[in-house]
PDB file of N, CA, C, O and CB in Angstrom:
ATOM      1  N   MET A   1      -8.661   8.166  -4.887  1.00  0.00           N
ATOM      2  CA  MET A   1      -9.039   7.039  -4.252  1.00  0.00           C
ATOM      3  C   MET A   1     -10.523   7.211  -3.862  1.00  0.00           C
ATOM      4  O   MET A   1     -10.871   8.212  -3.237  1.00  0.00           O
ATOM      5  CB  MET A   1      -8.131   6.770  -3.090  1.00  0.00           C
ATOM      6  N   ASN A   2     -11.382   6.276  -4.211  1.00  0.00           N
ATOM      7  CA  ASN A   2     -12.785   6.397  -3.866  1.00  0.00           C
ATOM      8  C   ASN A   2     -13.064   6.146  -2.456  1.00  0.00           C
ATOM      9  O   ASN A   2     -12.224   5.574  -1.761  1.00  0.00           O
ATOM     10  CB  ASN A   2     -13.582   5.504  -4.657  1.00  0.00           C
ATOM     11  N   GLU A   3     -14.217   6.544  -1.971  1.00  0.00           N
ATOM     12  CA  GLU A   3     -14.544   6.413  -0.538  1.00  0.00           C
ATOM     13  C   GLU A   3     -14.498   4.996   0.056  1.00  0.00           C
ATOM     14  O   GLU A   3     -13.929   4.802   1.131  1.00  0.00           O
ATOM     15  CB  GLU A   3     -15.893   6.952  -0.320  1.00  0.00           C
ATOM     16  N   PRO A   4     -15.085   4.010  -0.623  1.00  0.00           N
ATOM     17  CA  PRO A   4     -14.975   2.638  -0.081  1.00  0.00           C
ATOM     18  C   PRO A   4     -13.547   2.153   0.058  1.00  0.00           C
ATOM     19  O   PRO A   4     -13.196   1.504   1.044  1.00  0.00           O
ATOM     20  CB  PRO A   4     -15.727   1.679  -0.960  1.00  0.00           C
ATOM     21  N   THR A   5     -12.715   2.471  -0.938  1.00  0.00           N
ATOM     22  CA  THR A   5     -11.295   2.080  -0.864  1.00  0.00           C
ATOM     23  C   THR A   5     -10.610   2.842   0.295  1.00  0.00           C
ATOM     24  O   THR A   5      -9.859   2.247   1.068  1.00  0.00           O
ATOM     25  CB  THR A   5     -10.561   2.374  -2.234  1.00  0.00           C
ATOM     26  N   ARG A   6     -10.855   4.064   0.401  1.00  0.00           N
ATOM     27  CA  ARG A   6     -10.327   4.931   1.527  1.00  0.00           C
ATOM     28  C   ARG A   6     -10.714   4.314   2.838  1.00  0.00           C
ATOM     29  O   ARG A   6      -9.877   4.200   3.734  1.00  0.00           O
ATOM     30  CB  ARG A   6     -10.884   6.414   1.452  1.00  0.00           C
ATOM     31  N   ASP A   7     -11.976   3.906   2.984  1.00  0.00           N
ATOM     32  CA  ASP A   7     -12.392   3.311   4.234  1.00  0.00           C
ATOM     33  C   ASP A   7     -11.713   1.990   4.512  1.00  0.00           C
ATOM     34  O   ASP A   7     -11.455   1.690   5.678  1.00  0.00           O
ATOM     35  CB  ASP A   7     -13.862   3.126   4.238  1.00  0.00           C
ATOM     36  N   ILE A   8     -11.420   1.215   3.555  1.00  0.00           N
ATOM     37  CA  ILE A   8     -10.663  -0.084   3.750  1.00  0.00           C
ATOM     38  C   ILE A   8      -9.235   0.235   4.146  1.00  0.00           C
ATOM     39  O   ILE A   8      -8.707  -0.374   5.076  1.00  0.00           O
ATOM     40  CB  ILE A   8     -10.669  -0.982   2.426  1.00  0.00           C
ATOM     41  N   VAL A   9      -8.601   1.166   3.469  1.00  0.00           N
ATOM     42  CA  VAL A   9      -7.253   1.532   3.881  1.00  0.00           C
ATOM     43  C   VAL A   9      -7.195   2.095   5.285  1.00  0.00           C
ATOM     44  O   VAL A   9      -6.268   1.807   6.041  1.00  0.00           O
ATOM     45  CB  VAL A   9      -6.682   2.525   2.926  1.00  0.00           C
ATOM     46  N   LYS A  10      -8.188   2.899   5.632  1.00  0.00           N
ATOM     47  CA  LYS A  10      -8.246   3.492   6.961  1.00  0.00           C
ATOM     48  C   LYS A  10      -8.397   2.349   8.005  1.00  0.00           C
ATOM     49  O   LYS A  10      -7.721   2.339   9.033  1.00  0.00           O
ATOM     50  CB  LYS A  10      -9.443   4.528   7.061  1.00  0.00           C
ATOM     51  N   TYR A  11      -9.291   1.405   7.711  1.00  0.00           N
ATOM     52  CA  TYR A  11      -9.478   0.308   8.614  1.00  0.00           C
ATOM     53  C   TYR A  11      -8.222  -0.513   8.812  1.00  0.00           C
ATOM     54  O   TYR A  11      -7.888  -0.896   9.933  1.00  0.00           O
ATOM     55  CB  TYR A  11     -10.568  -0.554   8.128  1.00  0.00           C
ATOM     56  N   LEU A  12      -7.509  -0.788   7.690  1.00  0.00           N
ATOM     57  CA  LEU A  12      -6.258  -1.574   7.777  1.00  0.00           C
ATOM     58  C   LEU A  12      -5.180  -0.832   8.577  1.00  0.00           C
ATOM     59  O   LEU A  12      -4.436  -1.452   9.336  1.00  0.00           O
ATOM     60  CB  LEU A  12      -5.727  -1.893   6.360  1.00  0.00           C
ATOM     61  N   ILE A  13      -5.096   0.485   8.409  1.00  0.00           N
ATOM     62  CA  ILE A  13      -4.086   1.261   9.225  1.00  0.00           C
ATOM     63  C   ILE A  13      -4.489   1.224  10.717  1.00  0.00           C
ATOM     64  O   ILE A  13      -3.633   1.131  11.597  1.00  0.00           O
ATOM     65  CB  ILE A  13      -3.986   2.792   8.722  1.00  0.00           C
ATOM     66  N   GLU A  14      -5.809   1.299  10.983  1.00  0.00           N
ATOM     67  CA  GLU A  14      -6.264   1.261  12.370  1.00  0.00           C
ATOM     68  C   GLU A  14      -6.023  -0.131  13.068  1.00  0.00           C
ATOM     69  O   GLU A  14      -5.932  -0.213  14.292  1.00  0.00           O
ATOM     70  CB  GLU A  14      -7.764   1.612  12.406  1.00  0.00           C
ATOM     71  N   GLU A  15      -5.924  -1.210  12.241  1.00  0.00           N
ATOM     72  CA  GLU A  15      -5.629  -2.566  12.831  1.00  0.00           C
ATOM     73  C   GLU A  15      -4.244  -2.533  13.354  1.00  0.00           C
ATOM     74  O   GLU A  15      -3.918  -3.332  14.232  1.00  0.00           O
ATOM     75  CB  GLU A  15      -5.785  -3.739  11.784  1.00  0.00           C
ATOM     76  N   ASN A  16      -3.410  -1.674  12.884  1.00  0.00           N
ATOM     77  CA  ASN A  16      -2.034  -1.375  13.486  1.00  0.00           C
ATOM     78  C   ASN A  16      -1.136  -2.614  13.553  1.00  0.00           C
ATOM     79  O   ASN A  16      -0.475  -2.850  14.564  1.00  0.00           O
ATOM     80  CB  ASN A  16      -2.183  -0.796  14.942  1.00  0.00           C
ATOM     81  N   THR A  17      -1.115  -3.380  12.507  1.00  0.00           N
ATOM     82  CA  THR A  17      -0.133  -4.462  12.401  1.00  0.00           C
ATOM     83  C   THR A  17       0.728  -4.251  11.170  1.00  0.00           C
ATOM     84  O   THR A  17       0.349  -3.536  10.242  1.00  0.00           O
ATOM     85  CB  THR A  17      -0.831  -5.842  12.343  1.00  0.00           C
ATOM     86  N   THR A  18       1.844  -4.856  11.175  1.00  0.00           N
ATOM     87  CA  THR A  18       2.755  -4.711  10.018  1.00  0.00           C
ATOM     88  C   THR A  18       2.031  -5.237   8.716  1.00  0.00           C
ATOM     89  O   THR A  18       2.109  -4.646   7.639  1.00  0.00           O
ATOM     90  CB  THR A  18       4.128  -5.524  10.283  1.00  0.00           C
ATOM     91  N   GLU A  19       1.344  -6.364   8.906  1.00  0.00           N
ATOM     92  CA  GLU A  19       0.668  -6.982   7.765  1.00  0.00           C
ATOM     93  C   GLU A  19      -0.452  -6.087   7.249  1.00  0.00           C
ATOM     94  O   GLU A  19      -0.583  -5.901   6.039  1.00  0.00           O
ATOM     95  CB  GLU A  19       0.109  -8.358   8.152  1.00  0.00           C
ATOM     96  N   SER A  20      -1.295  -5.507   8.187  1.00  0.00           N
ATOM     97  CA  SER A  20      -2.349  -4.672   7.737  1.00  0.00           C
ATOM     98  C   SER A  20      -1.797  -3.357   7.091  1.00  0.00           C
ATOM     99  O   SER A  20      -2.371  -2.863   6.120  1.00  0.00           O
ATOM    100  CB  SER A  20      -3.277  -4.366   8.906  1.00  0.00           C
ATOM    101  N   TRP A  21      -0.723  -2.820   7.618  1.00  0.00           N
ATOM    102  CA  TRP A  21      -0.141  -1.670   6.993  1.00  0.00           C
ATOM    103  C   TRP A  21       0.414  -1.965   5.563  1.00  0.00           C
ATOM    104  O   TRP A  21       0.318  -1.157   4.640  1.00  0.00           O
ATOM    105  CB  TRP A  21       0.954  -1.141   7.884  1.00  0.00           C
ATOM    106  N   THR A  22       0.990  -3.165   5.462  1.00  0.00           N
ATOM    107  CA  THR A  22       1.517  -3.615   4.175  1.00  0.00           C
ATOM    108  C   THR A  22       0.338  -3.666   3.181  1.00  0.00           C
ATOM    109  O   THR A  22       0.431  -3.169   2.059  1.00  0.00           O
ATOM    110  CB  THR A  22       2.230  -5.032   4.306  1.00  0.00           C
ATOM    111  N   GLU A  23      -0.751  -4.271   3.621  1.00  0.00           N
ATOM    112  CA  GLU A  23      -1.894  -4.375   2.689  1.00  0.00           C
ATOM    113  C   GLU A  23      -2.460  -2.992   2.338  1.00  0.00           C
ATOM    114  O   GLU A  23      -2.855  -2.737   1.200  1.00  0.00           O
ATOM    115  CB  GLU A  23      -3.010  -5.255   3.304  1.00  0.00           C
ATOM    116  N   ALA A  24      -2.487  -2.133   3.315  1.00  0.00           N
ATOM    117  CA  ALA A  24      -2.980  -0.779   3.068  1.00  0.00           C
ATOM    118  C   ALA A  24      -2.074  -0.004   2.045  1.00  0.00           C
ATOM    119  O   ALA A  24      -2.555   0.717   1.171  1.00  0.00           O
ATOM    120  CB  ALA A  24      -3.055  -0.005   4.419  1.00  0.00           C
ATOM    121  N   LEU A  25      -0.781  -0.196   2.212  1.00  0.00           N
ATOM    122  CA  LEU A  25       0.162   0.517   1.244  1.00  0.00           C
ATOM    123  C   LEU A  25       0.061  -0.168  -0.107  1.00  0.00           C
ATOM    124  O   LEU A  25       0.124   0.541  -1.112  1.00  0.00           O
ATOM    125  CB  LEU A  25       1.701   0.494   1.760  1.00  0.00           C
ATOM    126  N   CYS A  26      -0.086  -1.438  -0.220  1.00  0.00           N
ATOM    127  CA  CYS A  26      -0.254  -2.050  -1.499  1.00  0.00           C
ATOM    128  C   CYS A  26      -1.501  -1.541  -2.213  1.00  0.00           C
ATOM    129  O   CYS A  26      -1.464  -1.312  -3.422  1.00  0.00           O
ATOM    130  CB  CYS A  26      -0.309  -3.532  -1.345  1.00  0.00           C
ATOM    131  N   ILE A  27      -2.596  -1.361  -1.493  1.00  0.00           N
ATOM    132  CA  ILE A  27      -3.776  -0.819  -2.079  1.00  0.00           C
ATOM    133  C   ILE A  27      -3.575   0.588  -2.510  1.00  0.00           C
ATOM    134  O   ILE A  27      -3.964   0.960  -3.618  1.00  0.00           O
ATOM    135  CB  ILE A  27      -4.900  -0.907  -1.148  1.00  0.00           C
ATOM    136  N   ALA A  28      -2.975   1.391  -1.664  1.00  0.00           N
ATOM    137  CA  ALA A  28      -2.730   2.795  -1.973  1.00  0.00           C
ATOM    138  C   ALA A  28      -1.802   2.946  -3.219  1.00  0.00           C
ATOM    139  O   ALA A  28      -2.057   3.755  -4.111  1.00  0.00           O
ATOM    140  CB  ALA A  28      -2.100   3.500  -0.737  1.00  0.00           C
ATOM    141  N   ILE A  29      -0.759   2.162  -3.234  1.00  0.00           N
ATOM    142  CA  ILE A  29       0.158   2.206  -4.397  1.00  0.00           C
ATOM    143  C   ILE A  29      -0.562   1.799  -5.654  1.00  0.00           C
ATOM    144  O   ILE A  29      -0.332   2.377  -6.717  1.00  0.00           O
ATOM    145  CB  ILE A  29       1.377   1.291  -4.179  1.00  0.00           C
ATOM    146  N   GLY A  30      -1.439   0.804  -5.552  1.00  0.00           N
ATOM    147  CA  GLY A  30      -2.223   0.278  -6.684  1.00  0.00           C
ATOM    148  C   GLY A  30      -3.229   1.253  -7.178  1.00  0.00           C
ATOM    149  O   GLY A  30      -3.704   1.090  -8.302  1.00  0.00           O
ATOM    150  N   MET A  31      -3.610   2.294  -6.402  1.00  0.00           N
ATOM    151  CA  MET A  31      -4.574   3.267  -6.737  1.00  0.00           C
ATOM    152  C   MET A  31      -3.978   4.607  -7.267  1.00  0.00           C
ATOM    153  O   MET A  31      -4.716   5.532  -7.606  1.00  0.00           O
ATOM    154  CB  MET A  31      -5.406   3.510  -5.550  1.00  0.00           C
ATOM    155  N   LEU A  32      -2.686   4.680  -7.324  1.00  0.00           N
ATOM    156  CA  LEU A  32      -2.000   5.865  -7.790  1.00  0.00           C
ATOM    157  C   LEU A  32      -2.390   6.235  -9.211  1.00  0.00           C
ATOM    158  O   LEU A  32      -2.443   5.383 -10.098  1.00  0.00           O
ATOM    159  CB  LEU A  32      -0.518   5.665  -7.704  1.00  0.00           C
ATOM    160  N   LYS A  33      -2.661   7.511  -9.412  1.00  0.00           N
ATOM    161  CA  LYS A  33      -3.071   7.954 -10.766  1.00  0.00           C
ATOM    162  C   LYS A  33      -2.159   9.134 -11.184  1.00  0.00           C
ATOM    163  O   LYS A  33      -1.567   9.841 -10.369  1.00  0.00           O
ATOM    164  CB  LYS A  33      -4.619   8.387 -10.793  1.00  0.00           C
ATOM    165  N   ASP A  34      -2.099   9.285 -12.550  1.00  0.00           N
ATOM    166  CA  ASP A  34      -1.332  10.410 -13.034  1.00  0.00           C
ATOM    167  C   ASP A  34      -2.205  11.644 -13.020  1.00  0.00           C
ATOM    168  O   ASP A  34      -3.337  11.625 -12.536  1.00  0.00           O
ATOM    169  CB  ASP A  34      -0.781  10.141 -14.442  1.00  0.00           C
ATOM    170  N   LYS A  35      -1.664  12.704 -13.553  1.00  0.00           N
ATOM    171  CA  LYS A  35      -2.400  14.006 -13.470  1.00  0.00           C
ATOM    172  C   LYS A  35      -3.664  14.024 -14.344  1.00  0.00           C
ATOM    173  O   LYS A  35      -4.515  14.900 -14.189  1.00  0.00           O
ATOM    174  CB  LYS A  35      -1.472  15.172 -13.901  1.00  0.00           C
ATOM    175  N   GLU A  36      -3.779  13.075 -15.242  1.00  0.00           N
ATOM    176  CA  GLU A  36      -4.937  12.949 -16.092  1.00  0.00           C
ATOM    177  C   GLU A  36      -5.983  11.936 -15.491  1.00  0.00           C
ATOM    178  O   GLU A  36      -7.018  11.678 -16.105  1.00  0.00           O
ATOM    179  CB  GLU A  36      -4.484  12.501 -17.507  1.00  0.00           C
ATOM    180  N   GLY A  37      -5.695  11.389 -14.313  1.00  0.00           N
ATOM    181  CA  GLY A  37      -6.576  10.492 -13.613  1.00  0.00           C
ATOM    182  C   GLY A  37      -6.534   9.032 -14.083  1.00  0.00           C
ATOM    183  O   GLY A  37      -7.417   8.239 -13.756  1.00  0.00           O
ATOM    184  N   LYS A  38      -5.514   8.697 -14.840  1.00  0.00           N
ATOM    185  CA  LYS A  38      -5.310   7.352 -15.257  1.00  0.00           C
ATOM    186  C   LYS A  38      -4.434   6.534 -14.286  1.00  0.00           C
ATOM    187  O   LYS A  38      -3.415   7.033 -13.809  1.00  0.00           O
ATOM    188  CB  LYS A  38      -4.708   7.359 -16.607  1.00  0.00           C
ATOM    189  N   LEU A  39      -4.810   5.337 -14.007  1.00  0.00           N
ATOM    190  CA  LEU A  39      -4.061   4.450 -13.085  1.00  0.00           C
ATOM    191  C   LEU A  39      -2.635   4.245 -13.560  1.00  0.00           C
ATOM    192  O   LEU A  39      -2.408   3.996 -14.744  1.00  0.00           O
ATOM    193  CB  LEU A  39      -4.762   3.085 -12.952  1.00  0.00           C
ATOM    194  N   LEU A  40      -1.723   4.339 -12.704  1.00  0.00           N
ATOM    195  CA  LEU A  40      -0.311   4.171 -13.061  1.00  0.00           C
ATOM    196  C   LEU A  40       0.201   2.702 -13.069  1.00  0.00           C
ATOM    197  O   LEU A  40       1.123   2.337 -13.799  1.00  0.00           O
ATOM    198  CB  LEU A  40       0.520   4.969 -12.101  1.00  0.00           C
ATOM    199  N   ARG A  41      -0.429   1.925 -12.249  1.00  0.00           N
ATOM    200  CA  ARG A  41       0.047   0.520 -12.112  1.00  0.00           C
ATOM    201  C   ARG A  41       1.532   0.440 -11.726  1.00  0.00           C
ATOM    202  O   ARG A  41       2.362  -0.146 -12.421  1.00  0.00           O
ATOM    203  CB  ARG A  41      -0.177  -0.246 -13.437  1.00  0.00           C
ATOM    204  N   VAL A  42       1.814   1.067 -10.575  1.00  0.00           N
ATOM    205  CA  VAL A  42       3.179   1.108 -10.084  1.00  0.00           C
ATOM    206  C   VAL A  42       3.510  -0.149  -9.321  1.00  0.00           C
ATOM    207  O   VAL A  42       2.715  -0.572  -8.482  1.00  0.00           O
ATOM    208  CB  VAL A  42       3.398   2.323  -9.211  1.00  0.00           C
ATOM    209  N   PHE A  43       4.630  -0.755  -9.568  1.00  0.00           N
ATOM    210  CA  PHE A  43       5.103  -1.890  -8.815  1.00  0.00           C
ATOM    211  C   PHE A  43       6.581  -1.631  -8.490  1.00  0.00           C
ATOM    212  O   PHE A  43       7.318  -1.113  -9.328  1.00  0.00           O
ATOM    213  CB  PHE A  43       4.900  -3.234  -9.612  1.00  0.00           C
ATOM    214  N   LEU A  44       7.005  -1.984  -7.297  1.00  0.00           N
ATOM    215  CA  LEU A  44       8.357  -1.832  -6.811  1.00  0.00           C
ATOM    216  C   LEU A  44       9.260  -2.866  -7.451  1.00  0.00           C
ATOM    217  O   LEU A  44      10.483  -2.725  -7.470  1.00  0.00           O
ATOM    218  CB  LEU A  44       8.402  -1.947  -5.294  1.00  0.00           C
ATOM    219  N   ASN A  45       8.605  -3.956  -7.999  1.00  0.00           N
ATOM    220  CA  ASN A  45       9.318  -5.036  -8.615  1.00  0.00           C
ATOM    221  C   ASN A  45       8.301  -5.768  -9.498  1.00  0.00           C
ATOM    222  O   ASN A  45       7.115  -5.790  -9.169  1.00  0.00           O
ATOM    223  CB  ASN A  45       9.981  -5.985  -7.542  1.00  0.00           C
ATOM    224  N   ASP A  46       8.738  -6.364 -10.604  1.00  0.00           N
ATOM    225  CA  ASP A  46       7.884  -7.107 -11.504  1.00  0.00           C
ATOM    226  C   ASP A  46       7.364  -8.396 -10.854  1.00  0.00           C
ATOM    227  O   ASP A  46       6.302  -8.912 -11.201  1.00  0.00           O
ATOM    228  CB  ASP A  46       8.637  -7.428 -12.783  1.00  0.00           C
ATOM    229  N   ASP A  47       8.136  -8.880  -9.921  1.00  0.00           N
ATOM    230  CA  ASP A  47       7.805 -10.138  -9.207  1.00  0.00           C
ATOM    231  C   ASP A  47       6.897  -9.723  -8.036  1.00  0.00           C
ATOM    232  O   ASP A  47       7.329  -8.983  -7.152  1.00  0.00           O
ATOM    233  CB  ASP A  47       9.139 -10.924  -8.689  1.00  0.00           C
ATOM    234  N   ILE A  48       5.597 -10.214  -8.028  1.00  0.00           N
ATOM    235  CA  ILE A  48       4.634  -9.734  -7.047  1.00  0.00           C
ATOM    236  C   ILE A  48       5.113 -10.057  -5.629  1.00  0.00           C
ATOM    237  O   ILE A  48       5.048  -9.155  -4.793  1.00  0.00           O
ATOM    238  CB  ILE A  48       3.247 -10.357  -7.305  1.00  0.00           C
ATOM    239  N   PRO A  49       5.573 -11.220  -5.290  1.00  0.00           N
ATOM    240  CA  PRO A  49       5.987 -11.514  -3.940  1.00  0.00           C
ATOM    241  C   PRO A  49       7.134 -10.532  -3.486  1.00  0.00           C
ATOM    242  O   PRO A  49       7.176 -10.085  -2.340  1.00  0.00           O
ATOM    243  CB  PRO A  49       6.453 -13.004  -3.852  1.00  0.00           C
ATOM    244  N   GLU A  50       8.031 -10.233  -4.426  1.00  0.00           N
ATOM    245  CA  GLU A  50       9.090  -9.267  -4.164  1.00  0.00           C
ATOM    246  C   GLU A  50       8.551  -7.876  -3.926  1.00  0.00           C
ATOM    247  O   GLU A  50       9.018  -7.172  -3.031  1.00  0.00           O
ATOM    248  CB  GLU A  50      10.062  -9.241  -5.305  1.00  0.00           C
ATOM    249  N   HIS A  51       7.561  -7.469  -4.725  1.00  0.00           N
ATOM    250  CA  HIS A  51       6.837  -6.202  -4.591  1.00  0.00           C
ATOM    251  C   HIS A  51       6.306  -6.110  -3.139  1.00  0.00           C
ATOM    252  O   HIS A  51       6.533  -5.117  -2.447  1.00  0.00           O
ATOM    253  CB  HIS A  51       5.648  -6.105  -5.653  1.00  0.00           C
ATOM    254  N   ILE A  52       5.599  -7.163  -2.698  1.00  0.00           N
ATOM    255  CA  ILE A  52       5.000  -7.165  -1.418  1.00  0.00           C
ATOM    256  C   ILE A  52       6.039  -7.090  -0.304  1.00  0.00           C
ATOM    257  O   ILE A  52       5.856  -6.429   0.718  1.00  0.00           O
ATOM    258  CB  ILE A  52       4.157  -8.370  -1.268  1.00  0.00           C
ATOM    259  N   ARG A  53       7.126  -7.793  -0.551  1.00  0.00           N
ATOM    260  CA  ARG A  53       8.207  -7.748   0.454  1.00  0.00           C
ATOM    261  C   ARG A  53       8.763  -6.373   0.627  1.00  0.00           C
ATOM    262  O   ARG A  53       9.040  -5.927   1.741  1.00  0.00           O
ATOM    263  CB  ARG A  53       9.321  -8.682   0.080  1.00  0.00           C
ATOM    264  N   LEU A  54       8.923  -5.712  -0.467  1.00  0.00           N
ATOM    265  CA  LEU A  54       9.488  -4.295  -0.428  1.00  0.00           C
ATOM    266  C   LEU A  54       8.466  -3.365   0.270  1.00  0.00           C
ATOM    267  O   LEU A  54       8.845  -2.516   1.077  1.00  0.00           O
ATOM    268  CB  LEU A  54       9.807  -3.740  -1.933  1.00  0.00           C
ATOM    269  N   VAL A  55       7.190  -3.535  -0.047  1.00  0.00           N
ATOM    270  CA  VAL A  55       6.155  -2.716   0.580  1.00  0.00           C
ATOM    271  C   VAL A  55       6.147  -3.009   2.089  1.00  0.00           C
ATOM    272  O   VAL A  55       5.931  -2.106   2.898  1.00  0.00           O
ATOM    273  CB  VAL A  55       4.743  -3.000  -0.060  1.00  0.00           C
ATOM    274  N   LYS A  56       6.375  -4.232   2.449  1.00  0.00           N
ATOM    275  CA  LYS A  56       6.406  -4.586   3.896  1.00  0.00           C
ATOM    276  C   LYS A  56       7.596  -3.887   4.539  1.00  0.00           C
ATOM    277  O   LYS A  56       7.482  -3.479   5.694  1.00  0.00           O
ATOM    278  CB  LYS A  56       6.502  -6.157   4.111  1.00  0.00           C
ATOM    279  N   GLN A  57       8.736  -3.723   3.860  1.00  0.00           N
ATOM    280  CA  GLN A  57       9.874  -2.987   4.405  1.00  0.00           C
ATOM    281  C   GLN A  57       9.422  -1.554   4.645  1.00  0.00           C
ATOM    282  O   GLN A  57       9.747  -0.993   5.691  1.00  0.00           O
ATOM    283  CB  GLN A  57      11.117  -3.042   3.440  1.00  0.00           C
ATOM    284  N   ILE A  58       8.693  -0.942   3.734  1.00  0.00           N
ATOM    285  CA  ILE A  58       8.158   0.407   3.889  1.00  0.00           C
ATOM    286  C   ILE A  58       7.285   0.445   5.135  1.00  0.00           C
ATOM    287  O   ILE A  58       7.469   1.307   5.995  1.00  0.00           O
ATOM    288  CB  ILE A  58       7.350   0.842   2.630  1.00  0.00           C
ATOM    289  N   ALA A  59       6.360  -0.457   5.237  1.00  0.00           N
ATOM    290  CA  ALA A  59       5.450  -0.548   6.333  1.00  0.00           C
ATOM    291  C   ALA A  59       6.230  -0.573   7.684  1.00  0.00           C
ATOM    292  O   ALA A  59       5.952   0.207   8.595  1.00  0.00           O
ATOM    293  CB  ALA A  59       4.567  -1.801   6.171  1.00  0.00           C
ATOM    294  N   LYS A  60       7.196  -1.486   7.767  1.00  0.00           N
ATOM    295  CA  LYS A  60       7.983  -1.636   8.983  1.00  0.00           C
ATOM    296  C   LYS A  60       8.708  -0.334   9.224  1.00  0.00           C
ATOM    297  O   LYS A  60       8.767   0.080  10.382  1.00  0.00           O
ATOM    298  CB  LYS A  60       8.981  -2.827   8.883  1.00  0.00           C
ATOM    299  N   SER A  61       9.260   0.344   8.255  1.00  0.00           N
ATOM    300  CA  SER A  61       9.974   1.597   8.496  1.00  0.00           C
ATOM    301  C   SER A  61       8.999   2.707   9.028  1.00  0.00           C
ATOM    302  O   SER A  61       9.334   3.490   9.916  1.00  0.00           O
ATOM    303  CB  SER A  61      10.674   2.066   7.170  1.00  0.00           C
ATOM    304  N   LEU A  62       7.834   2.719   8.454  1.00  0.00           N
ATOM    305  CA  LEU A  62       6.828   3.736   8.921  1.00  0.00           C
ATOM    306  C   LEU A  62       6.436   3.432  10.371  1.00  0.00           C
ATOM    307  O   LEU A  62       6.204   4.343  11.166  1.00  0.00           O
ATOM    308  CB  LEU A  62       5.526   3.735   7.992  1.00  0.00           C
ATOM    309  N   ARG A  63       6.368   2.171  10.694  1.00  0.00           N
ATOM    310  CA  ARG A  63       5.932   1.809  12.057  1.00  0.00           C
ATOM    311  C   ARG A  63       7.104   1.837  13.044  1.00  0.00           C
ATOM    312  O   ARG A  63       6.902   1.592  14.234  1.00  0.00           O
ATOM    313  CB  ARG A  63       5.283   0.407  12.056  1.00  0.00           C
ATOM    314  N   GLY A  64       8.309   2.126  12.583  1.00  0.00           N
ATOM    315  CA  GLY A  64       9.525   2.248  13.457  1.00  0.00           C
ATOM    316  C   GLY A  64      10.042   0.834  13.864  1.00  0.00           C
ATOM    317  O   GLY A  64      10.668   0.667  14.911  1.00  0.00           O
ATOM    318  N   GLU A  65       9.769  -0.134  13.035  1.00  0.00           N
ATOM    319  CA  GLU A  65      10.287  -1.522  13.278  1.00  0.00           C
ATOM    320  C   GLU A  65      11.632  -1.744  12.606  1.00  0.00           C
ATOM    321  O   GLU A  65      12.038  -0.974  11.736  1.00  0.00           O
ATOM    322  CB  GLU A  65       9.280  -2.584  12.760  1.00  0.00           C
ATOM    323  N   LYS A  66      12.289  -2.758  12.999  1.00  0.00           N
ATOM    324  CA  LYS A  66      13.549  -3.143  12.378  1.00  0.00           C
ATOM    325  C   LYS A  66      13.338  -4.154  11.308  1.00  0.00           C
ATOM    326  O   LYS A  66      14.298  -4.593  10.675  1.00  0.00           O
ATOM    327  CB  LYS A  66      14.505  -3.677  13.391  1.00  0.00           C
TER     328      LYS A  66
END
C-alpha cells in the first residue's frame, strides 16, 4: 500500500465510525497483492453492495458491535 493510500486508511480508522472503518477495510482489501506484487482484486461477493455489506460486518465485529 502506498503512503497516500495508507494515510487515507489511517484517517478513516481514526474517524472511528462503522462506516469509516468499512471504507478503510474496502480500500485495504482492494489493495491486496500477491507475492509478486500483483493486485489480487479480492471480493467477498461478486455483487458489490453485498461485498460492502459483508465488509461492514467485519468492521462491526472489529469494533465490538452487534
